[in-house]
C-alpha positions, -999 to 999 in steps of 0.1 A, spaced: -38 455 122 -76 461 130 -90 483 105 -129 480 109 -138 494 145 -175 486 140 -167 449 144 -150 454 177 -168 443 209 -150 470 228 -162 496 204 -198 482 205 -198 483 245 -184 520 241 -215 529 220 -238 512 243 -224 532 272 -225 564 253 -262 558 246 -269 552 284 -251 583 293 -270 606 269 -301 592 281 -296 597 319 -278 630 314 -308 645 297 -324 645 331 -294 664 347 -305 700 358 -307 727 331 -281 746 350 -256 717 340 -261 720 304 -228 735 297 -213 719 328 -215 681 339 -240 673 311 -216 686 284 -186 671 300 -198 636 305 -212 634 271 -180 646 255 -159 620 275 -181 592 267 -180 601 230 -143 603 232 -142 568 243 -157 553 212 -140 579 191 -105 570 202 -111 534 196 -123 542 161 -93 566 154 -67 541 167 -80 517 140 -71 542 114 -35 544 125 -7 526 106 8 508 134 -2 487 165 18 509 186 -2 539 174 -34 519 181 -24 511 216 -18 548 222 -54 556 212 -67 526 233 -51 543 263 -67 576 254 -100 558 253 -93 542 288 -83 579 301 -118 590 289 -135 561 304 -119 569 337 -133 606 333 -167 590 326 -165 570 358 -156 600 379 -184 621 363 -208 593 372 -198 592 407 -201 631 410 -235 630 394 -246 605 420 -230 627 448 -249 657 436 -282 639 434 -284 639 395 -284 600 394 -306 576 415 -288 545 430 -303 522 402 -289 543 372 -255 547 391 -251 510 396 -261 502 360 -236 528 346 -209 518 370 -213 480 360 -211 492 323 -180 512 329 -165 482 347 -172 457 319 -159 482 293 -127 488 313 -121 450 316 -128 445 278 -106 475 269 -77 464 292 -78 430 275 -79 444 241 -49 467 248 -29 438 258 -39 418 227 -31 446 204 2 452 223 12 415 218 6 417 181 35 442 179 
């Protein structure tokens, strides 16, 4: 059972993504402060938080459940990045960078879920 989330590559990638999201969403329109800005920030924080919370659970089965919650939040972030681009809040360069970060984290998280699942 993994207990120290801070040493996990998947958690570190989620923190890196969160920092990027916080930086770019700070440039979203003021009218989105309680809308998309708030929602995308809460979702990206949820990715890292669910990984960390899962580490505190007593079984690998519970840990996997929280990793799946993290994946769900990551998909939410992916959707919101797309919406931000469609609304003109993100330029192509930032959109591509964020999308690549999401994809890299999704792959790492999927692999980690399978690893923990096999541990039993």
